[in-house]
C-alpha positions in Angstrom: 97.2 100.7 97.2 97.0 103.6 99.6 99.2 104.5 102.6 97.3 105.9 105.6 99.1 108.9 107.1 97.9 110.8 110.1 98.9 114.0 112.0 99.6 114.4 115.7 100.6 117.1 118.1 101.0 115.2 121.3 101.1 111.7 122.9 97.3 111.3 123.0 96.9 112.2 119.3 99.8 109.9 118.5 98.1 106.9 120.2 94.8 107.7 118.4 96.7 107.6 115.0 98.0 104.1 116.0 94.5 102.9 116.8 93.3 104.3 113.5 95.9 102.2 111.7 98.1 104.9 110.3 101.3 103.7 108.8 103.1 107.0 109.2 102.5 110.0 111.3 103.3 113.7 110.8 104.3 115.3 114.1 103.9 119.1 114.2 104.9 121.8 114.6 108.5 121.0 115.1 109.8 124.5 114.8 108.5 128.0 115.5 106.6 129.9 112.8 104.4 133.0 112.8 101.2 130.9 112.9 102.0 128.8 115.9 103.2 130.1 119.3 103.6 126.5 120.5 106.3 124.3 118.9 108.2 121.2 119.9 111.8 121.7 118.8 114.1 118.7 118.3 114.2 117.4 121.9 110.4 117.2 122.6 109.9 115.9 119.0 112.3 113.0 119.7 110.5 112.3 123.0 107.3 111.9 121.1 108.9 109.4 118.7 109.7 107.1 121.6 106.0 106.5 122.2 105.4 104.8 118.9 106.9 102.4 116.5 105.3 104.1 113.5 107.4 106.0 111.0 107.5 109.7 111.8 107.6 112.7 109.5 108.5 116.2 110.7 106.1 119.1 109.9 105.8 122.7 110.6 108.1 125.8 110.7 110.8 124.2 108.6 113.1 126.7 106.8 116.7 126.9 105.5 118.0 128.0 108.9 116.7 125.0 110.9 116.8 122.3 108.1 120.1 120.9 109.4 118.5 120.4 112.9 116.3 117.7 111.3 119.3 115.4 111.3 119.1 115.3 115.1 115.6 113.9 115.0 114.2 110.4 114.3 112.0 111.5 111.4 112.1 109.7 108.2 111.1 112.7 106.2 109.9 116.3 106.2 106.7 118.0 105.1 106.0 121.6 104.5 104.2 124.1 102.3 106.0 127.4 102.6 109.5 125.8 102.5 108.9 124.3 99.1 107.3 127.3 97.5 
C-alpha cells in the first residue's frame, strides 16, 4: 500500500503530477533559502493550490522564522531537511 507523491514548481509540473496519478504533491520552494534565488512565498504558493484538487505539502526554505506563515497556506503538511536536523 504505497502513496504516490510528486514534486512541482509551477502549474505545468503540477498538471503533470495529476496526470501521473500522484495523490499528494510537494510544491517548492515556498520560502527563500541560500540554494534557490527563486521562491514562491505564501501568495504565489496559494495561487498554485487553486489549480489542483490534490493535497499539497509545502517544501523549501522553511525555518523557525517563517514557520508561522505556513498557517496562511492551504498546505496539509510541511517537508524539509535542514529544518529538522
